[in-house]
N, C-alpha and C positions, 0 to 999 in steps of 0.2 A: 418481422423485424422491428416494427414500430413498438408493439407492446413488450417484446423481448428486451429492447433497449431500456425501456422504463424499468423492467424487472431487474436487469443487470445493474442499473444505476442505483436502484433501491437496495440491492444486496451490498453494493459498494459503500453505501452510507453506513451500514452496520459494520462493514469490514474496517473502514477508516473514515471517521466523520469528516475530517478535513478535506481529503481528496474525493471521497464519495459524494459529499455534499456539492462539491464543485462540479463533478461529473453530471449529477442529476440536474443541477441548476443550469449548466451550460446547454445540456440537451433540450430542456424545456424552453430556455430563452431562444435557442435557435429555431424551434418550432414556432414560438410566438413572433419572432422576427419575420419569418416567412409569411405567416398569416397577416401580420400587421402591414407588411408591404403590399399585400394583395387586398387590403381593407376587409379582411375576413374576420370580423370581430366575434361572430358566433363560433368560428373555428378556434379562436384564441381561448374562449371559455371552455370549449371541449378539451383542449390540450391540458389546461389546468386541472380539469375534472379527471381526466385519464391519469395524470401524474399522481393526484391525491388518491385515487381509487387503487391503482397498482401498488403504490407505496403502503397504503393502509392495509391492503390484503396481505402483502408480504409480511408486514409487521405483526399482524394477528397470527399468521401461519408460523412465523419464526418463533414467536413467544410461546405458542402452544407446543411446538416441537421441543423447545428448551425445557419447558415445565414438565412434560411427560418423559423427556430423556434424562433430565438431571434433577427434577424435583424443585427447581428454583427458577425464578424469573431474573433477567438481568438487572443489575443495580443502575437504573437510569439516573438516579440522583447524582452519581459520580461520573456520568457519561461525558461531562464537559470539564471534569477536573483537570485533565491534562492541558486543555486549552488555556486554563487559568494559569497553570504552573509555567508553561512555556511562554505564552504571549504576554501575560501580565508581569511575571517576575523575571522573564528572560533566562530561565533555566536551560543550560546547554545551548544557548543561542550565540550565533556568530554574526557580529555586525557586518553589513555589506559595505564594500568599499565604494567611495563616491564615483570613481572611474574604474571600469573593469568590464569583462565580457558579459556580465549579467545585465549591464545597462543596454547592450546591443539587443538582448533578447526581449526586454520589455519594450524597446523601441519598435521591434517587429510587431508585437501585439498591438501597440497603439496605432501603428500604420494599418494593421488589419482591421481594427475597429473603424478607422476613418474610411477605409476602402469600402467596408460593408455599408456604412451610412450613405456614402456616395452611390453605391449600387442600388440602395433602396429608393433614393430620391430620383434616380435617373430612370429612363425607359418607362415613362408614365407611372412611376412609383412602384413598379414591380421589380423585386430583386431577382437576380439570377441564382442558379444553383451554386455558382462560384461565390457569390456574395454571401449566401447562407452558410456555406462551408467555411469561408474565411471568418465570418462572425462567430460561428461555433468554436472554431479552433482558437480564436483570439480570446474569447471568454474563458474557455478551458485553460488556455495557457496562462492567462492573467491570474486565475485562481491557483493554479499549481505554482506559479512564480511566487505568489504571496505566501504559500505554504512552505516552500523551500527557501524563501528569502532569509529566514532566521538561521538557516544552515548553509549560508552562501559560500561554501567551499567550492572550488572549481570542480572537484570530483562529483558534486551533486548537480552540476549544471546540466548534465545530460538528461536528468529526470525532469527538469523544468523547461527544457528547450525543444523537445521533440515536436510540439505543435508549431513552434516557430520555423522549424526546418520544413514542415509540410506547407506552411504559409509561403515561405520563400520559394518553394518549388512551384506553387500556383502562380505567384507573382512572376517567376521566371518564364512560365508558359505564356502568361498574358503579354509580357514584354516581347517575347519571341514572336508571338503572332502579330504584335503591333509593328515590330521591325520588318517582318516579312511583307506586311501589307502597306507600308509607307516608307518614305525615304527621310523621315524626320531624324535629324542628328541627335536630338535629345533622347529619343527612344533607344537608339543604338548605344549611346554612352551609358544610359541607365542599365541596359541589358548587360553590357560588358562589365560594369561595376558590380552588379548583383551576382553575376556568374563568378567573378573573381573572388568576391566575399564568400560565396557558397563553397567554392573549391578550397579556399584558404581554411575555412572552418572544418573541412573534411580531411585535412592533412593528418590529424591525430588518428582519425578512424582508419585511414589507409595504412598508417604506420603499424597499427595494432591488428590488422587483418590476419597475419600469420598466427598470432597468439589466440585470437578468437576462433580461427579455423581449427587449430589443434584442440582447443577445449570442446568445440562442437563435435569434432570427430570422436573424442573420448566418450562424450555423453551419448552420441548415436550408437556407438559400439556397445555400450552397456545396455541400451534400450533394445537393440536388435538381437543381440546374443542372449539376452535375459540373464546377464551376469548378476550375481548377488552382490549388491553394494553394501558398504558398511552400515548404512542406515537400515537397509532391509534386514541384515543380520541382527542388528540390535533390536529392531522391532520384534523379531522372532524370539529373542531372549526375553523381552518384556511379556510376550504372550505365554511363554513357558512358565513364568513365575507368578502369573496373575490369572484371574478368571474374569470372564466377561461380566460386566455389571458391577464389579467390585470397586470399592473406593481405595485408591492408592496414590500416595504422593510421589510424583516423579520430578526430581530436581534435575532438569536438563533444558537446554535451549531448544530442544526438539520435542519437548513434552507434549505439545499439541499433536504431533504426528504419532507418538506412541499411544496417547489416549485414544486416538481415532482407530488405529490399527488393532489395538488390544480390546477395544470396547469398554475400557475402564473409565472411571470418572475421578476428578480431583476432589478430595474431601475438604479443601480449603477454598473459600470464595475469594479468590484473588485473580488479577489479570494474568495473561500469558507472560512468559519470561521476557519478551521484547518490551512490554509495557510496564514492567515491574520496577517502578521508581520510588513509590511512596514508602516511608518508614512504617506506616500503619499496616501495609500489606505484608511486609517482612515480619511484623509483630504477630500477625495471624499465623504465619508459617511456624514461627518459634512456639507459639502457644499450642499448635497442633502437635508438633514434634515432641514436646514435653508432656503431652497429655497421655492418658491411658488408651485413647482411641488409636494412637499411632503405634502399631506393633512391628511394622515393616515398611520399607520404602525402596524406591529405585533411585540410584544416585549416579550422575554422569561425572566422570573425572574432570571434564572441562567446564564444570558448572560455575566455578568461581569467577574467572575472567577479571581479576583485579577489582572487583566490586567489594567494598568493605562490608556491606551487609551480607553479601553472599559468603564472604570469608567467615563471618560469625556463624552463619548457618552451617557451613562446612565443619567448623570447629565443634559445634554442638552435636552434629551427626557423628563425628569421629569419637566423641567422648561417650556416646550413648548407644552406639550400634556396632554390630559385628558383621563381617562379610559372610554371607551364606551362599553366594553364587556370583559368577562373573561372566560377562560375555566373552566370546572367543577372542576378540581383539583387546580385551581388558579395559574397554572404555566405559561400560555400564556395570554397576554392581547391585545385587539384591542384598539389602541390609536388613538385619533383624535386630530389634531392640534388646539390649541386655536386661536381664532381670534386675529389678531394683533391690538394693540391699535391704535386708530385714530391718524394719523400724524406720525406713526412709520415707 
């Protein structure tokens, strides 16, 4: 599990630099915290070496796979462009309110860091497993909090607070043990207050249990019965009109799934649809669509989603392509480019 965690965190860095970097850093810092509390300085150096070795090995393997699979290496020069756009210029960022539920979450993480420091300095300087766990969760939670802070809508709070919930559970267990082993009034009051806060925060979860249970039942039924979902049906449509290894432009929010299932590749060097923000990336798509290289493409009817650049792409596709095939549910279309007028 030790090396597997390093590997999973290394994969996470390439999946999402912001959260993956936090996951890798928090795991490494938790290991360093444990070794430092035990005065194991040699062990600390080994942890750093293991992190660098596993991350480096995965980086080499990942780049070799991409090169032999797609013929190109990732554009690392633009790997941090999104961080500049979001954090420096505030694109699509939502200012956090001075007072609100988000402040309670960061308060839990600060309390967790203080607790882990106290655990490290107590008991002859050796931290407990609880101290290491709380430290790991506090660092992980603080990093996730900073990532989601710019999107501090209450609907995003769940993605930034789950480490805080685990920390509160650990604290509740510690206070419960303290209450059972002593008659101190402060411990009882703190335990009652923490449990009240925990139950209060769980109210919305309890309220939505029926909806979550119904959604889970639907998903389990599809998985157990092997029912053909719309996505599976559309993926089969893509395989029907393409061949493995071919270059085809798929204009869909699920293009990554269709590329993987069909074994095709994207002919345009642009990010996936979720990260497609830059005007220059849309310019590459326009350039390819208008070139002689593009003779056909796959188009999703839900591709637009009120994005002005996507609307321009859809208009260009409509003006230059004809429908040659459609999926059973009419969601995906196989489009073939119209012949250019003579002299054009």
